[in-house]
N, C-alpha and C positions, 0 to 999 in steps of 0.2 A: 528167700523172695529175691528174684534178681532185680538188678539198679540198673539205671540208663540214667545217664548224665549229658544233659544237654545246654547249649549255648543259645538262647532267641533272643532274636531283636524285634523291639516292639519299634514299626514305624508309624504316625500318626499323619497323615495332611486333611483336612478339614473335616474336623473330628471322627476322622472314622480311619478306622485297622487296614495293615494291608494283611492278607493273609495268603495261602498258597493249599494247593489241591494235589497231590501227590498223585500219580502214575496209580492207578491199581488199586485206592482207595475213597471213600467215600464222605472222610470228616476235613472238616480245612483247619490245617496249622498251622506255626507262627515259622517263620522264617529263621534259618536259623538251621542247629546239626553238630553232631558228636566232636570235641577237640582231634585234633589229631597229634600226635607225640612231636613235644618241644614245643607247638601253638602257645600265646596265648588266648582267651578269652575274646578282644579286639582281632586277629588275627583269624581268629574261628570264624569269626561273624563275618569280616570282611575275604573269607574265603568262599566262602555258604552263598555270599549275596551272591558275590559276582557268579559262583554256580549256579543256580539257582534264578538268579535275575538277569543274569545280563554282565560280561565282562568289562562293559562303559558304565556301569553303574557304580557310582562311589558315595561311599559314606562317610557323613560328619557329624560331630559332636555325638556320638558314644560314648555313652553315662550307665552305669551299672543302676537299676533301680528296683531288683528283688530278688530273692529266693523263693519258689513255688518247688510243691512237691502234691505229685499226683497218681494212681496208675496209669503204664501206660497205654495209652489208645489201642497200636494194632498188637501188642505184646500182651498175653495173661499173665497172672500170675507175675508182673513188675512193675516197678516204681519206677515212676518218672521223676529226675529231681533237675527242673531248669534254671538255672543260673540266666535271668533278665533285663536287659540289656534296656535303653530306647535311645533314638537320637535320629536320624533323617538322611536319606537319600540323592543323591543329585543324578540325574536322566534318567528317561523312559522305562521303566522294568518291562520285564518282558518271560514265558513262562520257559526255563528252561532243563536240561537236563532231565531231572527223574518228575520236575513239577510240572502238571497237567495242564493248569491254570491258577491266576494270582486273581483275587479280588477286594475290593476296595467293601470291609465292613462294619456299620453302625451298631452302634448298645441297642437299636431299634433291630438289629437283624433277626432270625430264623436260629436262637441259639444250636438249636436238635441239629443243624449241621455246622457245628465243633466240635472238636475232638476235648477230650474229656477235660482235660487239664487246665482248654482255652475255654469251653463253658463254665465248670467250677471253680476255676481259680481265678484264671488271669483276665478273663472279661471283668470279673465282676470285681477283683484290685483295682486298672483301671478307672472299672465305674466310682467307682470309691474313693479313690484320688483324685479325678476329675479331669482326667486324662480324655476319654469318650464323651 
């Protein structure tokens, strides 16, 4: 089985989670991505947030949350390993690069629009831990 390692950033405002929709897909995902060679997890998150949501967006108070695994949404027979961090952003996000749009998602939203790891692992974790 193939394995993808990614870093994700949980951004919560008003009990809603910031999610993104990649162009050409139909499932919402958490902001973040793959680590470039020589990059720390925090550096990766800061780079990905700027690429996806705007160069003027600043991250703040980032701390490690948990590690989760599930099948990858867009790649069959692939395991997604996600290092999940939580933090804040400053600035007004915009959908950039490969991101078609971003949404603020509540725990009462339709989980069918979420990627597999979001609906089966991340949202239940955030709800159980009372982040949402």
